[in-house]
N, C-alpha and C positions, 0 to 999 in steps of 0.2 A: 299762559305757556302748555303748549300740550307737547311732553316727549314721548316717542314711541320706540318702546323697548322690543327688541328682536329676540325671542328666547328660542330655546329648540321646539317648545309647543304652541308658538305662534309669535303674533303680534299683539303687543298690549300699549294702548295709548293711555297714559296718565298726565293728567292734569294739574297744575301746579302755577306758582306766582314766582318769579324771577327772583324774589328775595328769601324766598324759603330755604331750609336746610336739605340739602341732598339726602340727609340721612330721613327724613319726613317722607319724601317722595320714594325712598327705597321701600319704606314700610308699607306704602300703598300697593306696590309693585309685589312685595312677598306676599301681601294680600290676594292679589289678584291670581299671583300663581298657585297659592293653595287653593283658591275655586277650582282650578286647572288640573287639581291633583298632585301638584308637586311643591316637594319640601326640599326647597334648595339650601346648599351649603358651601362655603367658601364662594360668595358671589362676587365677582369681577365684572368691569364695564369696558368697554372700548367702543371705536369706529369703525373698527376692520371686522370683518366677518371671521377671519382666520386667528384672531383672538392676539395677534403680533403686538397691537398696543394696549392691550388690555391694563387696567389698574384696579388695584384690590380696594373693594369699596368701602372698608375701613377705615382706608387712609383719605377719604374725600368727602367724608360723612358730614362733617362739620361746615364744609363750605358752600355757600348761596348757590343755588342751581343757575341763575343767569350768567354767574362767572365760567360755569362748565359748559354750557348748552346753550343753544336758542331755540326757538320756538320751531317746531316741526322735526327737530334732529332726530334722525335713527340711531340708538345707541344697542349696541350687540349685548347680550347679556351672557356671560358664561359660569356655571356654578355646576355641582356634583350634587345628585341627588342622595337625600339621608336614606340610608339602607334599612328598609322595611319591609319583612316578608308576611308582614301578617295581609289576609284578604280583606279587600275593603267591601264590607257588605253595606249595602243601601238600606238606611233604618227604614226609609217610608216604604220601600217596595221588598224589601228581602233580596235585592239584585244583587248578586254575585258575578262579576264577570270574569271567568278564568280560561285558561287555556287549553286545548286540544283541538285537535283536526282543524287545522288553520283558521281558526277563531283568534281573537284577541285574548290577551290578558290585562286584567285592569288589579295591580298591584297598588296598596295604599303609598301615594306619593309617587306613582308611574303609571298613567294611562296612555296606552297603545293603540294605534289606529289598528281596524281589521285588515286581515290578510286581503281581502277582496277587492278593498281601497288601496292598498299599495300597487295592488294587480293591475287595475284598472288606471290608475295615475300615470302607468309607463304606456298604456294604449291610446294610439291617436283617436282610434274608433270611426275613421271616416268611412262613409258611406259610399261602397264602390257604385260606379254605374256603368251601363255598356253603350258600345257605340251606337249613333243614330244615323238616319239619313242625313243628318245636317252636317257629320263629321266630313271632313274634306282631307284627312291626313291616312296614313299608313298605320298598319297594324299596332306599331311601336311607340305611335302619336298620341298626344291629349289634347282636348280643347275644351272650352266652355260648355261644352253640351254634354261630355264623356267625364270629366273631372270628377273625381271621387265629391261627395258634399261632405260639409261639417256633420257632426254629430246632432247638432241642435237646429238642423234644418227644418223650417215651419212646414215646408212644401213637403217633406218626405213624411214629417208627423200625422200631416191631415190626409193624405194619401191612404197613410196605412192605419188611421182611426188611432191613432196613439194621444192621448189627452195632453200629458204632461212628458216631458223631456226628463232624462234621467238625471241626477245628480251629479253623475262626473260629467256627462254633456254640458250640463249648466255652470259646473266648476270652471270647464274648459273657455266655456264661452266669455265667462267673467273676466279669467285670466286673462285672454286674449285683448279684452278692451282696457283691463287694467294696468297690464305690463308690458303692453304691445311694443312700446319704445324705451321702457326702462332698463337700465343695467341692472345687474345682480345685484350691487350695491344699494340701489334703492327701491327695492323689491317691496312692493305693497301688498298685503294679506287682501285677497279678494274677497274675502267670507266676513263678515260679522254678526256673532249672535245677538239680536234685538233685545234692548231691556226697556221697558216702558216705566219703569220706577222712578218715581223722584229722587234726587239725589240728594240724600241726607248728609253728606258729608262735604257741601258745597263750602267753598272756603273764597267767596264773593264778598267777604266782609257784611253776612247778616246772619240771624239766628237761623238754625234748622227749621224745614217744616214741621210743623203747621205755623210758627210764629213769623217764619219770614221765607221769600220764594224770589228768584229772579229767574231770568230769562236763560240762565246757564245750567240751572239743577232741575228747570221743569220740563219734564218731558215736550216734545214736538206734538202737534196735531198727527193724527193716525190716519190713515187713509187705507182701507181694506180693498184689496182685490183677488180675484182666484190666483193663488199660487201657481207659477208656470212648470214649478219643477217637482218631483217626487224624490223621498229618499231611498225608498224601494218600490219596485216595480210590479213587482208580483210575487204572491205567496202560493207555495207550492206544496200541498199536503202528500207525503209520501206514501202515505196509504190512505184509501177511500174507506177503510173499516173503522179509522181513528174518527172520521166526524159521524159515522153509524153508531159506533158505541157512543160517542157524545151526547146523539140525539136520543139514544137509548132511553135515558134516563126521562126525558119528556115523555116519551111514549108509554114507559111504565109508571109514571107519576102524575103526570100532568103539569109538573112544575117547570120552572125556568134553572138554568146553571151557568155558570161561571168556570171558567179554568185559563190556566195560562200554557201558552206553545213554546214548546222548546225544539231547537234547531240550530242551523246555521245560514248563514249570509254566503250567497255564491252568487257568480256571474249569471246574467240572465241574457239569451242571445237574442231574444225576439224584439229586443229593444237597443238601439246604440249606447254602448257603455252601460248597459242595466243591471240591475241587482236584484236578486230573489231572497225571500225568506222561506229557506226549504226547513217544512216543519216535520221532526220526526217523532214528537210525542207531545200529548195533551196531559197536563194533570190539574185536577180539580182541588183548589183549597178548601178547608174547613167550612161549610155554609149552611144555613137554614133556608130552603126554598120555597117559594112561594108561588101561586099560578102566575102572577103578574110582576114579579121582580124576585131578589132575594134578599139575606142579610148575612153578614159575616162580622165577626170579632176581628178587626184590623191587627190586635196585637197577637193572637193566636196565630191570624195569617201570616204576619211577617215573619213570627218565629219560624213556623215550618215552613215555608220559602225560603227561607235562608238556608235551611239544610238541605233542600230538596235542588236548590241551586247549584250549591256546592258538590254534590252527586252529580247532576248532570254536566257540570263541568270536566268530570273526572271521566265522564263518557263521550266528552268532547262536543258538548252541546251548551248553546246559551239560551236564556229567555228571550226570546224574538218576538212576543206578542201576546194578546189576549183574544179570548172566544167569548161570547156569551148567545144565549138562547132568548129568544122572543116570539112564541109558538102559540098560536091559539089553534084548535081544532075547528074546522069550518060546520062541523056537526052532519057530512054527508054519509058519513059511514064509509067512506074509500081512502081513507088517509090524508085528504086534501087540508090545507091550513088558510087561515086568512092572510090576505096581503094587507099589510098594514104600511109598509114603508114603501113608497113610491115617488115620484115627481112632483105630485099634488099634496103629498104629506109631509115627509121627512124621510132623511137615509139614516142620520144619525140624530138623535135629540139632543138638545143643548147640554142637557146635564151628561149624557153620554159623551159628548164633544170635550166637555170639560174635564171627564173623567180621563179620556184619551190623552188630552194635553198632559194632565199629571203624570200620567204613566211614562210619555216619552220624556219629561222633564227630568224623571228619576233614571233613565235610560239614554243619556246624552250621545251622540256620537261626536268621537273623537277627530279631529281633522285638524292638520298643521297649518291648512291654507285658511284658518279662521285666526283673527286676532285674539281671540280668548283662548283657543286650542282648542274648544267646540264648538259644533254647528248642528241644531236641531237632532233627530231621533232616527232611528231606523225601526223603532217600536211599533207594531201593527198592531191594528183593532179590525176584529172579525165578527160577524153579525149572521146568525143562523134565525133565519125567519122564512116567511111564506112573500114566492115570487109573484106576478103578476099571473101567471097560469097556474095559480093557488099551491105551486108544489113548493117543498121545503130546499130551500137554497144557501148559498152563502153570499156575504157581501163584505168586501175587504177596503178598510180604507186607514189613512193617516191623517193628523190634523197639520195645518199649516205651521210655519215658524214663528208667524203672528200670533197664533192661535196659543202657543206655548207661551208666549211673551204677556199677552193679555190676561190668562189665569195665572201667571206667575205674580201678575202685579195685583191680580184681584179686581182687573176690572169690569168683568163679565161674571153672570150668573144664570141660573137657569129661570125659564119660562114657564108660563100656563100655556102658552103655544110653545109645543115642541120645535119647532121649526124655526122659532126664534132666540137668541141670545139677548139676554138682558144688560144694559149697561147699568152698571153700579154707581153709586152716588159718590162724590168726593167726600171725605171725612178727613179726621185727623191721622188717621192710619194710613191713605191713599190719597194719589191725587190723579183725579181721572180729567185727561185733557179732551180735546174736541175729536171726535171718532167721526170719520166719513166712510162711504164704501161707495165704488163705482156702480153705478147699472147703465142698461139700456131703456131708454124710456119710449112710450109709444111711437115716436117716429124714427126708431131705431138708431138714434144719438145715445153716444156714451155720455153720462153726467154723473156730477159728484152727489151724493145725498148725505144728509144729515143721518148717522146713522141712530142715534137717541129717540127714544128710549129702549129702542130693542132693532135688532137687524137680523136679515137670514143667516142662519148659521151654516148656510151653503158655503159662505164666503170663506169658511175657517176649515173646509173638508178637501181632501185630495183622494179620488178614489184610486184603487188599485186592482190589477188583475188576479184573477186564481186558477187553480186548476190542480191537476194530478201528473204525476211524471208518465212519460210514453212507457211502450212495453218494454223498450230495449235498456231504459234506465233505471227497471226495476232493482238492480243489483245494488245501487245505492242506499238501500233501505239498512238503517243501523239494527234496527227491531225487527226481527221477523214475524212475531206475535205481538198482537193488540187485544187478543180477546183468551179466554180460558181462565187466566187468572182476575180476580176482583180489580177493579180500579179503587184507588184510595179514596178513603172518605165517602163512600156509597153505604154506609149504614141505613140511611133510611129507605133503599130499597131491599132490604134484607140481605146485604152482598156484605160479607166482613172477611177482612186478611186475617188467618190465623193459620194455626200449624195444621188443621184439617183440609184446608183449602190447599196449604202448603203442598202435603202429601199427595193429595188426588193429582194435583197439577204438575208436580216435578218427581214424584218419586220412582215411577217407572223410568223415566231417562235417567235420574240419577243413579240408579242402581243397573241398568242391563250393560255398560260396559261402551254403549255406542257414542263417542263423542259428538256425532253429526246428531243425533237427538237430542244430545243434552245441550247442544249448541244453541237448536232452534226454539228451544223451550226456555234456555235462560235469556233470547233475545226478545226480552219484554221488560219494558222500562219499569211498571209498577211492581213487577216481581223484584226486580235490583234492588229499587228502593226498600221494597219490604224486609228483603234479606238482610240488609245494612242495618235495619233497624230491630234486629234480633240480637246486634251484638254480640253474635258468633265469631266472627271470621275475624283474624287480625289485619291491621294496615295492608301487609305484604298478601295475605291470602283475598282480599277485597279487590285489591289491583289485579289479581291472576282472574279473579271472576269476571272484572270489567272487561279484560281483556280478552276472556273466552267468550263472551256474549257481545260484544260490537265490534269484532275484527274478523276476518277473513281468514286470518291465519291462526285459530284458535285450538288447534290439536294440542299443540304444546303448554299453552296456558293452561288448558283443562286436565291435560295428563298430571301435570305438577299439583293445581289444585285438590284434583281427588284422591292426591295420595298426603294432602295436608293435615293435620289433627283438626281443624277448625272445620273444614267442609265434613269429616270423619264424625265429629260431633253434630252436626246438623242431620246428616243421613241418618243417625243412630236417633236422634231424636222424632225423626220421621216413622222411623221402623216401630217405634215404641208410642206413636199417635193412634189413637183410636178411630 
């Protein structure tokens, strides 16, 4: 039997046997809810969404499932969430999703959708069309030649050279087909997070893998093809100087660099129901750089990034992606670089694709339209490398939801050919089913090809566009300054963050009494992170500093801050600094 449990965070399918106790099924449901970030208390179930017929689970845990429900039933779950205000930190990546400026809040036991998703959910996104010569009606009429197109219309996307439809266009397309004729009581979640791992808790009368296997617990054959949608359509860097400063490390040292992007997710008007990652800051974690790569102590990085994520959240920002450089000077003496990444080599290597998939899995996208409560990720991957004109350029990508599932199941690995992903062998720890991919042969026909032992990594990559804001949108910048104060963790270049640098950068603006000058200086991400590390300001004074640096109404917060004992102590230290 499969019982479909509908909760506030999505639809959850739980397999069971008719003779099982309902308490055992309930335990599996609670495990699924915990994976979705929900800690449920006082659980009750019923067949009506309004909860009028709900029954406390404690009174029926001893009954057989078959006496309560039949195969395919939808059961509505009602509960209260355990109150826990501790911020949830992703131990693998140091990720903290917190509130601020229209972004989501991820609190332990409560994962919320992004505000941009809530907004786009309410928008139809129809593509308007003007009248043509074929229209025979009046000005207020409409016909098949001028009626609006759905946001997923293939002709519109081909005409405007848009490779992938947006996530919300894809969602509306799926929902129209899935629930077109369904009433509210038989709603089916249109999205489902794929899981290619073998079920080690199969209750079909055999020992778990590797001692036993059946058609119920083994994953089906996988067929890979280009993903038609993308979770994020565009990456917008709010200041071109951000990229220039990031590249400056390579210019000065000849070694590569890795960093995380901080910003917000916003609506993107160039694509129907589109979403863009608006990048306001770049932070480089501790790393040892080399000409052809870099090395990081992940334990140290995790600890530091957890702190930076928390500070960024107080400024209204989330960690939205990563960026790394892959630059080699062409040796011409004119600043040109080698072009390594193109259609005849690779865009992302297999190892970089796996890295991107792991980061996306650590930053899941919350969606109430998914059975599991989460679906893919909005985390982006950007590469700074040479283009076909031998100029330094940026390329932005995500990996597909199938790539996330393949990496989570440990089914693929790196290859000596960077454009190919190697398929791992089946072991006692993993079961790898047959994997295929669709390709066009020499006759232009689409055929299914066996992916073993390796397949093109392009089948896992989704490309994004990128750019900078228009001139009339410059006022959206949170940080006015990206230069002047040294970036974090750049000691290798001889740049250190200390009191002398702080005095050189800030002292004049902090003492001349002009809050406009002070605001412009304080609006620097790396400066704010450094001042917090000094532990001179109290929590209230830090809040005033953030408000004075990142908001347009900064006069009052800076006035209060300048009169606070913590700020005066900081100014006094700067005065005495030699």
